[in-house]
PyMOL Python script that loads the backbone (N, CA, C, O; Angstrom):
from pymol import cmd

cmd.read_pdbstr("""\
ATOM      1  N   MET A   1       0.835  -1.161   0.000  1.00  0.00           N
ATOM      2  CA  MET A   1       0.000   0.000   0.000  1.00  0.00           C
ATOM      3  C   MET A   1       0.891   1.237   0.000  1.00  0.00           C
ATOM      4  O   MET A   1       1.797   1.354   0.825  1.00  0.00           O
ATOM      5  N   ALA A   2       0.635   2.157  -0.921  1.00  0.00           N
ATOM      6  CA  ALA A   2       1.446   3.365  -1.047  1.00  0.00           C
ATOM      7  C   ALA A   2       1.073   4.372   0.029  1.00  0.00           C
ATOM      8  O   ALA A   2      -0.092   4.516   0.399  1.00  0.00           O
ATOM      9  N   LYS A   3       2.076   5.051   0.510  1.00  0.00           N
ATOM     10  CA  LYS A   3       1.847   6.081   1.513  1.00  0.00           C
ATOM     11  C   LYS A   3       2.047   7.443   0.877  1.00  0.00           C
ATOM     12  O   LYS A   3       2.844   7.590  -0.050  1.00  0.00           O
ATOM     13  N   GLY A   4       1.316   8.456   1.380  1.00  0.00           N
ATOM     14  CA  GLY A   4       1.456   9.819   0.880  1.00  0.00           C
ATOM     15  C   GLY A   4       2.765  10.424   1.337  1.00  0.00           C
ATOM     16  O   GLY A   4       3.426   9.907   2.238  1.00  0.00           O
ATOM     17  N   LYS A   5       3.128  11.517   0.712  1.00  0.00           N
ATOM     18  CA  LYS A   5       4.347  12.219   1.094  1.00  0.00           C
ATOM     19  C   LYS A   5       4.199  12.801   2.499  1.00  0.00           C
ATOM     20  O   LYS A   5       3.155  13.350   2.852  1.00  0.00           O
ATOM     21  N   ALA A   6       5.225  12.674   3.265  1.00  0.00           N
ATOM     22  CA  ALA A   6       5.225  13.281   4.598  1.00  0.00           C
ATOM     23  C   ALA A   6       5.463  14.774   4.459  1.00  0.00           C
ATOM     24  O   ALA A   6       6.104  15.223   3.508  1.00  0.00           O
ATOM     25  N   GLY A   7       4.958  15.521   5.385  1.00  0.00           N
ATOM     26  CA  GLY A   7       5.181  16.960   5.355  1.00  0.00           C
ATOM     27  C   GLY A   7       4.262  17.643   4.371  1.00  0.00           C
ATOM     28  O   GLY A   7       3.080  17.310   4.286  1.00  0.00           O
ATOM     29  N   GLY A   8       4.796  18.603   3.622  1.00  0.00           N
ATOM     30  CA  GLY A   8       3.983  19.346   2.679  1.00  0.00           C
ATOM     31  C   GLY A   8       3.482  20.625   3.324  1.00  0.00           C
ATOM     32  O   GLY A   8       3.876  20.974   4.437  1.00  0.00           O
ATOM     33  N   SER A   9       2.604  21.319   2.604  1.00  0.00           N
ATOM     34  CA  SER A   9       2.095  22.573   3.145  1.00  0.00           C
ATOM     35  C   SER A   9       0.732  22.897   2.565  1.00  0.00           C
ATOM     36  O   SER A   9       0.301  22.324   1.564  1.00  0.00           O
ATOM     37  N   ASN A  10       0.075  23.820   3.217  1.00  0.00           N
ATOM     38  CA  ASN A  10      -1.212  24.353   2.787  1.00  0.00           C
ATOM     39  C   ASN A  10      -1.074  25.857   2.686  1.00  0.00           C
ATOM     40  O   ASN A  10      -0.166  26.442   3.276  1.00  0.00           O
ATOM     41  N   PHE A  11      -1.961  26.480   1.949  1.00  0.00           N
ATOM     42  CA  PHE A  11      -2.017  27.923   1.877  1.00  0.00           C
ATOM     43  C   PHE A  11      -3.321  28.380   2.505  1.00  0.00           C
ATOM     44  O   PHE A  11      -4.373  27.782   2.278  1.00  0.00           O
ATOM     45  N   ARG A  12      -3.249  29.442   3.297  1.00  0.00           N
ATOM     46  CA  ARG A  12      -4.430  29.993   3.952  1.00  0.00           C
ATOM     47  C   ARG A  12      -4.526  31.474   3.624  1.00  0.00           C
ATOM     48  O   ARG A  12      -3.530  32.195   3.670  1.00  0.00           O
ATOM     49  N   SER A  13      -5.737  31.922   3.290  1.00  0.00           N
ATOM     50  CA  SER A  13      -5.982  33.325   3.002  1.00  0.00           C
ATOM     51  C   SER A  13      -5.984  34.128   4.293  1.00  0.00           C
ATOM     52  O   SER A  13      -6.651  33.754   5.258  1.00  0.00           O
ATOM     53  N   ALA A  14      -5.236  35.236   4.316  1.00  0.00           N
ATOM     54  CA  ALA A  14      -5.234  36.114   5.490  1.00  0.00           C
ATOM     55  C   ALA A  14      -6.539  36.894   5.568  1.00  0.00           C
ATOM     56  O   ALA A  14      -6.921  37.350   6.646  1.00  0.00           O
ATOM     57  N   ILE A  15      -7.223  37.053   4.450  1.00  0.00           N
ATOM     58  CA  ILE A  15      -8.465  37.823   4.417  1.00  0.00           C
ATOM     59  C   ILE A  15      -9.632  37.006   4.950  1.00  0.00           C
ATOM     60  O   ILE A  15     -10.367  37.465   5.824  1.00  0.00           O
ATOM     61  N   THR A  16      -9.806  35.784   4.422  1.00  0.00           N
ATOM     62  CA  THR A  16     -10.948  34.968   4.819  1.00  0.00           C
ATOM     63  C   THR A  16     -10.625  33.943   5.893  1.00  0.00           C
ATOM     64  O   THR A  16     -11.524  33.500   6.608  1.00  0.00           O
ATOM     65  N   GLY A  17      -9.370  33.560   6.020  1.00  0.00           N
ATOM     66  CA  GLY A  17      -8.981  32.529   6.971  1.00  0.00           C
ATOM     67  C   GLY A  17      -9.167  31.128   6.435  1.00  0.00           C
ATOM     68  O   GLY A  17      -8.876  30.154   7.130  1.00  0.00           O
ATOM     69  N   ARG A  18      -9.646  31.011   5.211  1.00  0.00           N
ATOM     70  CA  ARG A  18      -9.892  29.696   4.619  1.00  0.00           C
ATOM     71  C   ARG A  18      -8.673  29.197   3.862  1.00  0.00           C
ATOM     72  O   ARG A  18      -7.821  29.977   3.435  1.00  0.00           O
ATOM     73  N   PHE A  19      -8.608  27.871   3.704  1.00  0.00           N
ATOM     74  CA  PHE A  19      -7.552  27.288   2.902  1.00  0.00           C
ATOM     75  C   PHE A  19      -7.829  27.573   1.433  1.00  0.00           C
ATOM     76  O   PHE A  19      -8.980  27.559   0.997  1.00  0.00           O
ATOM     77  N   VAL A  20      -6.768  27.831   0.672  1.00  0.00           N
ATOM     78  CA  VAL A  20      -6.879  28.071  -0.768  1.00  0.00           C
ATOM     79  C   VAL A  20      -5.937  27.118  -1.480  1.00  0.00           C
ATOM     80  O   VAL A  20      -5.079  26.495  -0.855  1.00  0.00           O
ATOM     81  N   THR A  21      -6.102  27.008  -2.796  1.00  0.00           N
ATOM     82  CA  THR A  21      -5.240  26.122  -3.566  1.00  0.00           C
ATOM     83  C   THR A  21      -3.831  26.694  -3.627  1.00  0.00           C
ATOM     84  O   THR A  21      -3.621  27.884  -3.389  1.00  0.00           O
ATOM     85  N   ALA A  22      -2.876  25.842  -3.948  1.00  0.00           N
ATOM     86  CA  ALA A  22      -1.492  26.287  -4.086  1.00  0.00           C
ATOM     87  C   ALA A  22      -1.372  27.342  -5.176  1.00  0.00           C
ATOM     88  O   ALA A  22      -0.603  28.293  -5.040  1.00  0.00           O
ATOM     89  N   LYS A  23      -2.124  27.179  -6.248  1.00  0.00           N
ATOM     90  CA  LYS A  23      -2.087  28.150  -7.349  1.00  0.00           C
ATOM     91  C   LYS A  23      -2.563  29.522  -6.874  1.00  0.00           C
ATOM     92  O   LYS A  23      -1.944  30.537  -7.193  1.00  0.00           O
ATOM     93  N   GLN A  24      -3.656  29.560  -6.116  1.00  0.00           N
ATOM     94  CA  GLN A  24      -4.163  30.829  -5.586  1.00  0.00           C
ATOM     95  C   GLN A  24      -3.183  31.423  -4.578  1.00  0.00           C
ATOM     96  O   GLN A  24      -2.974  32.636  -4.555  1.00  0.00           O
ATOM     97  N   GLY A  25      -2.588  30.581  -3.754  1.00  0.00           N
ATOM     98  CA  GLY A  25      -1.633  31.050  -2.757  1.00  0.00           C
ATOM     99  C   GLY A  25      -0.403  31.673  -3.377  1.00  0.00           C
ATOM    100  O   GLY A  25       0.083  32.703  -2.910  1.00  0.00           O
ATOM    101  N   LYS A  26       0.099  31.053  -4.424  1.00  0.00           N
ATOM    102  CA  LYS A  26       1.282  31.581  -5.096  1.00  0.00           C
ATOM    103  C   LYS A  26       0.960  32.833  -5.904  1.00  0.00           C
ATOM    104  O   LYS A  26       1.834  33.676  -6.110  1.00  0.00           O
ATOM    105  N   ALA A  27      -0.288  32.965  -6.365  1.00  0.00           N
ATOM    106  CA  ALA A  27      -0.695  34.136  -7.138  1.00  0.00           C
ATOM    107  C   ALA A  27      -0.922  35.360  -6.247  1.00  0.00           C
ATOM    108  O   ALA A  27      -0.860  36.492  -6.727  1.00  0.00           O
ATOM    109  N   SER A  28      -1.183  35.145  -4.969  1.00  0.00           N
ATOM    110  CA  SER A  28      -1.463  36.251  -4.039  1.00  0.00           C
ATOM    111  C   SER A  28      -0.568  36.150  -2.801  1.00  0.00           C
ATOM    112  O   SER A  28      -1.070  35.915  -1.702  1.00  0.00           O
ATOM    113  N   PRO A  29       0.731  36.322  -2.958  1.00  0.00           N
ATOM    114  CA  PRO A  29       1.636  36.106  -1.825  1.00  0.00           C
ATOM    115  C   PRO A  29       1.493  37.115  -0.689  1.00  0.00           C
ATOM    116  O   PRO A  29       1.892  36.822   0.438  1.00  0.00           O
ATOM    117  N   ARG A  30       0.935  38.295  -0.956  1.00  0.00           N
ATOM    118  CA  ARG A  30       0.802  39.304   0.096  1.00  0.00           C
ATOM    119  C   ARG A  30      -0.417  39.076   0.980  1.00  0.00           C
ATOM    120  O   ARG A  30      -0.525  39.679   2.048  1.00  0.00           O
ATOM    121  N   THR A  31      -1.332  38.217   0.551  1.00  0.00           N
ATOM    122  CA  THR A  31      -2.531  37.979   1.353  1.00  0.00           C
ATOM    123  C   THR A  31      -2.753  36.510   1.676  1.00  0.00           C
ATOM    124  O   THR A  31      -3.826  36.137   2.148  1.00  0.00           O
ATOM    125  N   THR A  32      -1.751  35.670   1.428  1.00  0.00           N
ATOM    126  CA  THR A  32      -1.857  34.261   1.797  1.00  0.00           C
ATOM    127  C   THR A  32      -0.620  33.843   2.579  1.00  0.00           C
ATOM    128  O   THR A  32       0.461  34.408   2.414  1.00  0.00           O
ATOM    129  N   VAL A  33      -0.802  32.848   3.430  1.00  0.00           N
ATOM    130  CA  VAL A  33       0.277  32.342   4.254  1.00  0.00           C
ATOM    131  C   VAL A  33       0.440  30.861   3.963  1.00  0.00           C
ATOM    132  O   VAL A  33      -0.539  30.119   3.879  1.00  0.00           O
ATOM    133  N   ARG A  34       1.674  30.444   3.811  1.00  0.00           N
ATOM    134  CA  ARG A  34       1.969  29.030   3.601  1.00  0.00           C
ATOM    135  C   ARG A  34       2.176  28.396   4.970  1.00  0.00           C
ATOM    136  O   ARG A  34       2.990  28.864   5.767  1.00  0.00           O
ATOM    137  N   GLU A  35       1.434  27.330   5.234  1.00  0.00           N
ATOM    138  CA  GLU A  35       1.505  26.662   6.533  1.00  0.00           C
ATOM    139  C   GLU A  35       1.986  25.234   6.348  1.00  0.00           C
ATOM    140  O   GLU A  35       1.641  24.577   5.366  1.00  0.00           O
ATOM    141  N   ALA A  36       2.768  24.764   7.277  1.00  0.00           N
ATOM    142  CA  ALA A  36       3.213  23.381   7.259  1.00  0.00           C
ATOM    143  C   ALA A  36       2.060  22.489   7.695  1.00  0.00           C
ATOM    144  O   ALA A  36       1.328  22.823   8.627  1.00  0.00           O
ATOM    145  N   LYS A  37       1.901  21.364   7.028  1.00  0.00           N
ATOM    146  CA  LYS A  37       0.878  20.403   7.461  1.00  0.00           C
ATOM    147  C   LYS A  37       1.298  19.829   8.801  1.00  0.00           C
ATOM    148  O   LYS A  37       2.476  19.558   9.032  1.00  0.00           O
ATOM    149  N   ASP A  38       0.336  19.648   9.670  1.00  0.00           N
ATOM    150  CA  ASP A  38       0.579  19.113  11.014  1.00  0.00           C
ATOM    151  C   ASP A  38       1.592  19.959  11.779  1.00  0.00           C
ATOM    152  O   ASP A  38       2.410  19.431  12.533  1.00  0.00           O
ATOM    153  N   GLY A  39       1.533  21.270  11.580  1.00  0.00           N
ATOM    154  CA  GLY A  39       2.440  22.174  12.291  1.00  0.00           C
ATOM    155  C   GLY A  39       2.063  22.280  13.755  1.00  0.00           C
ATOM    156  O   GLY A  39       0.949  21.934  14.146  1.00  0.00           O
ATOM    157  N   GLY A  40       2.977  22.750  14.545  1.00  0.00           N
ATOM    158  CA  GLY A  40       2.741  22.893  15.975  1.00  0.00           C
ATOM    159  C   GLY A  40       1.970  24.157  16.299  1.00  0.00           C
ATOM    160  O   GLY A  40       1.775  25.014  15.438  1.00  0.00           O
ATOM    161  N   SER A  41       1.539  24.267  17.527  1.00  0.00           N
ATOM    162  CA  SER A  41       0.798  25.427  17.991  1.00  0.00           C
ATOM    163  C   SER A  41       1.760  26.569  18.300  1.00  0.00           C
ATOM    164  O   SER A  41       2.872  26.349  18.782  1.00  0.00           O
ATOM    165  N   THR A  42       1.314  27.799  18.015  1.00  0.00           N
ATOM    166  CA  THR A  42       2.128  28.970  18.329  1.00  0.00           C
ATOM    167  C   THR A  42       1.488  29.811  19.421  1.00  0.00           C
ATOM    168  O   THR A  42       1.955  30.916  19.702  1.00  0.00           O
ATOM    169  N   GLY A  43       0.441  29.314  20.035  1.00  0.00           N
ATOM    170  CA  GLY A  43      -0.147  29.989  21.177  1.00  0.00           C
ATOM    171  C   GLY A  43      -0.983  31.211  20.865  1.00  0.00           C
ATOM    172  O   GLY A  43      -1.110  32.094  21.713  1.00  0.00           O
ATOM    173  N   GLY A  44      -1.557  31.294  19.676  1.00  0.00           N
ATOM    174  CA  GLY A  44      -2.447  32.395  19.354  1.00  0.00           C
ATOM    175  C   GLY A  44      -1.755  33.687  18.970  1.00  0.00           C
ATOM    176  O   GLY A  44      -2.316  34.764  19.171  1.00  0.00           O
ATOM    177  N   THR A  45      -0.564  33.612  18.429  1.00  0.00           N
ATOM    178  CA  THR A  45       0.154  34.814  18.019  1.00  0.00           C
ATOM    179  C   THR A  45      -0.228  35.200  16.589  1.00  0.00           C
ATOM    180  O   THR A  45      -0.791  34.396  15.846  1.00  0.00           O
ATOM    181  N   PHE A  46       0.081  36.419  16.226  1.00  0.00           N
ATOM    182  CA  PHE A  46      -0.208  36.907  14.875  1.00  0.00           C
ATOM    183  C   PHE A  46       1.041  36.787  14.009  1.00  0.00           C
ATOM    184  O   PHE A  46       2.169  36.912  14.487  1.00  0.00           O
ATOM    185  N   ARG A  47       0.807  36.539  12.717  1.00  0.00           N
ATOM    186  CA  ARG A  47       1.905  36.418  11.769  1.00  0.00           C
ATOM    187  C   ARG A  47       1.560  37.200  10.515  1.00  0.00           C
ATOM    188  O   ARG A  47       0.415  37.172  10.065  1.00  0.00           O
ATOM    189  N   SER A  48       2.524  37.889   9.950  1.00  0.00           N
ATOM    190  CA  SER A  48       2.337  38.669   8.735  1.00  0.00           C
ATOM    191  C   SER A  48       2.275  37.747   7.523  1.00  0.00           C
ATOM    192  O   SER A  48       3.099  36.844   7.379  1.00  0.00           O
ATOM    193  N   ALA A  49       1.290  37.980   6.650  1.00  0.00           N
ATOM    194  CA  ALA A  49       1.202  37.210   5.408  1.00  0.00           C
ATOM    195  C   ALA A  49       2.260  37.681   4.427  1.00  0.00           C
ATOM    196  O   ALA A  49       2.651  36.927   3.536  1.00  0.00           O
ATOM    197  N   ILE A  50       2.727  38.898   4.571  1.00  0.00           N
ATOM    198  CA  ILE A  50       3.709  39.458   3.644  1.00  0.00           C
ATOM    199  C   ILE A  50       5.114  38.930   3.935  1.00  0.00           C
ATOM    200  O   ILE A  50       5.796  38.437   3.037  1.00  0.00           O
ATOM    201  N   SER A  51       5.537  39.035   5.187  1.00  0.00           N
ATOM    202  CA  SER A  51       6.905  38.629   5.521  1.00  0.00           C
ATOM    203  C   SER A  51       6.997  37.234   6.126  1.00  0.00           C
ATOM    204  O   SER A  51       8.063  36.619   6.098  1.00  0.00           O
ATOM    205  N   GLY A  52       5.893  36.728   6.671  1.00  0.00           N
ATOM    206  CA  GLY A  52       5.912  35.437   7.343  1.00  0.00           C
ATOM    207  C   GLY A  52       6.409  35.522   8.775  1.00  0.00           C
ATOM    208  O   GLY A  52       6.470  34.510   9.473  1.00  0.00           O
ATOM    209  N   ARG A  53       6.762  36.713   9.217  1.00  0.00           N
ATOM    210  CA  ARG A  53       7.284  36.892  10.571  1.00  0.00           C
ATOM    211  C   ARG A  53       6.154  37.119  11.572  1.00  0.00           C
ATOM    212  O   ARG A  53       5.053  37.546  11.222  1.00  0.00           O
ATOM    213  N   PHE A  54       6.471  36.815  12.828  1.00  0.00           N
ATOM    214  CA  PHE A  54       5.514  37.087  13.889  1.00  0.00           C
ATOM    215  C   PHE A  54       5.461  38.585  14.129  1.00  0.00           C
ATOM    216  O   PHE A  54       6.479  39.273  14.054  1.00  0.00           O
ATOM    217  N   VAL A  55       4.254  39.093  14.420  1.00  0.00           N
ATOM    218  CA  VAL A  55       4.057  40.517  14.680  1.00  0.00           C
ATOM    219  C   VAL A  55       3.332  40.666  16.012  1.00  0.00           C
ATOM    220  O   VAL A  55       2.817  39.694  16.564  1.00  0.00           O
ATOM    221  N   THR A  56       3.298  41.887  16.519  1.00  0.00           N
ATOM    222  CA  THR A  56       2.635  42.129  17.795  1.00  0.00           C
ATOM    223  C   THR A  56       1.122  41.973  17.645  1.00  0.00           C
ATOM    224  O   THR A  56       0.580  42.051  16.543  1.00  0.00           O
ATOM    225  N   THR A  57       0.468  41.754  18.757  1.00  0.00           N
ATOM    226  CA  THR A  57      -0.990  41.637  18.763  1.00  0.00           C
ATOM    227  C   THR A  57      -1.631  42.925  18.256  1.00  0.00           C
ATOM    228  O   THR A  57      -2.600  42.879  17.498  1.00  0.00           O
ATOM    229  N   LYS A  58      -1.104  44.057  18.663  1.00  0.00           N
ATOM    230  CA  LYS A  58      -1.645  45.354  18.228  1.00  0.00           C
ATOM    231  C   LYS A  58      -1.559  45.481  16.704  1.00  0.00           C
ATOM    232  O   LYS A  58      -2.527  45.881  16.056  1.00  0.00           O
ATOM    233  N   TYR A  59      -0.409  45.144  16.139  1.00  0.00           N
ATOM    234  CA  TYR A  59      -0.235  45.229  14.692  1.00  0.00           C
ATOM    235  C   TYR A  59      -1.188  44.251  13.989  1.00  0.00           C
ATOM    236  O   TYR A  59      -1.819  44.605  12.992  1.00  0.00           O
ATOM    237  N   GLY A  60      -1.288  43.038  14.505  1.00  0.00           N
ATOM    238  CA  GLY A  60      -2.165  42.034  13.912  1.00  0.00           C
ATOM    239  C   GLY A  60      -3.623  42.464  13.882  1.00  0.00           C
ATOM    240  O   GLY A  60      -4.326  42.234  12.899  1.00  0.00           O
ATOM    241  N   LYS A  61      -4.071  43.087  14.961  1.00  0.00           N
ATOM    242  CA  LYS A  61      -5.464  43.522  15.025  1.00  0.00           C
ATOM    243  C   LYS A  61      -5.737  44.726  14.131  1.00  0.00           C
ATOM    244  O   LYS A  61      -6.857  44.888  13.646  1.00  0.00           O
ATOM    245  N   THR A  62      -4.737  45.571  13.903  1.00  0.00           N
ATOM    246  CA  THR A  62      -4.942  46.747  13.059  1.00  0.00           C
ATOM    247  C   THR A  62      -4.704  46.469  11.582  1.00  0.00           C
ATOM    248  O   THR A  62      -4.989  47.327  10.746  1.00  0.00           O
ATOM    249  N   HIS A  63      -4.186  45.291  11.239  1.00  0.00           N
ATOM    250  CA  HIS A  63      -3.937  44.907   9.856  1.00  0.00           C
ATOM    251  C   HIS A  63      -4.553  43.518   9.574  1.00  0.00           C
ATOM    252  O   HIS A  63      -3.822  42.577   9.263  1.00  0.00           O
ATOM    253  N   PRO A  64      -5.868  43.385   9.679  1.00  0.00           N
ATOM    254  CA  PRO A  64      -6.490  42.062   9.558  1.00  0.00           C
ATOM    255  C   PRO A  64      -6.415  41.448   8.156  1.00  0.00           C
ATOM    256  O   PRO A  64      -6.535  40.230   8.029  1.00  0.00           O
ATOM    257  N   ARG A  65      -6.224  42.238   7.113  1.00  0.00           N
ATOM    258  CA  ARG A  65      -6.179  41.686   5.761  1.00  0.00           C
ATOM    259  C   ARG A  65      -4.811  41.150   5.371  1.00  0.00           C
ATOM    260  O   ARG A  65      -4.689  40.450   4.366  1.00  0.00           O
ATOM    261  N   THR A  66      -3.782  41.464   6.143  1.00  0.00           N
ATOM    262  CA  THR A  66      -2.446  40.980   5.817  1.00  0.00           C
ATOM    263  C   THR A  66      -1.789  40.218   6.954  1.00  0.00           C
ATOM    264  O   THR A  66      -0.592  39.938   6.897  1.00  0.00           O
ATOM    265  N   THR A  67      -2.555  39.877   7.992  1.00  0.00           N
ATOM    266  CA  THR A  67      -2.025  39.060   9.080  1.00  0.00           C
ATOM    267  C   THR A  67      -3.017  37.945   9.387  1.00  0.00           C
ATOM    268  O   THR A  67      -4.212  38.059   9.118  1.00  0.00           O
ATOM    269  N   ILE A  68      -2.489  36.864   9.957  1.00  0.00           N
ATOM    270  CA  ILE A  68      -3.348  35.779  10.424  1.00  0.00           C
ATOM    271  C   ILE A  68      -3.027  35.518  11.890  1.00  0.00           C
ATOM    272  O   ILE A  68      -1.925  35.792  12.365  1.00  0.00           O
ATOM    273  N   LYS A  69      -4.000  34.990  12.580  1.00  0.00           N
ATOM    274  CA  LYS A  69      -3.780  34.605  13.977  1.00  0.00           C
ATOM    275  C   LYS A  69      -3.542  33.114  14.006  1.00  0.00           C
ATOM    276  O   LYS A  69      -4.443  32.327  13.715  1.00  0.00           O
ATOM    277  N   ASP A  70      -2.317  32.720  14.360  1.00  0.00           N
ATOM    278  CA  ASP A  70      -1.979  31.301  14.488  1.00  0.00           C
ATOM    279  C   ASP A  70      -2.568  30.780  15.779  1.00  0.00           C
ATOM    280  O   ASP A  70      -2.707  31.512  16.759  1.00  0.00           O
ATOM    281  N   SER A  71      -2.911  29.510  15.767  1.00  0.00           N
ATOM    282  CA  SER A  71      -3.445  28.947  17.006  1.00  0.00           C
ATOM    283  C   SER A  71      -2.542  27.856  17.532  1.00  0.00           C
ATOM    284  O   SER A  71      -2.832  27.263  18.572  1.00  0.00           O
TER     285      SER A  71
END
""", "prot")
cmd.dss("prot")
cmd.show_as("cartoon", "prot")
cmd.util.cbc("prot")
cmd.orient("prot")
């Protein structure tokens, strides 16, 4: 029985919070975040969709279209 590839990633829209296809994610890099499958918890911090870096809670709340809240 064949097994799937380990790891991989998903793309999530910073605007809607929903998962999007890889094609959509790559076409809109400023508003989508690439996430590792089965990634660990980050404790509810905010992350920039543009840079991929963690940002402050204040910045995350004032920029909801370009940040996501990791759980």
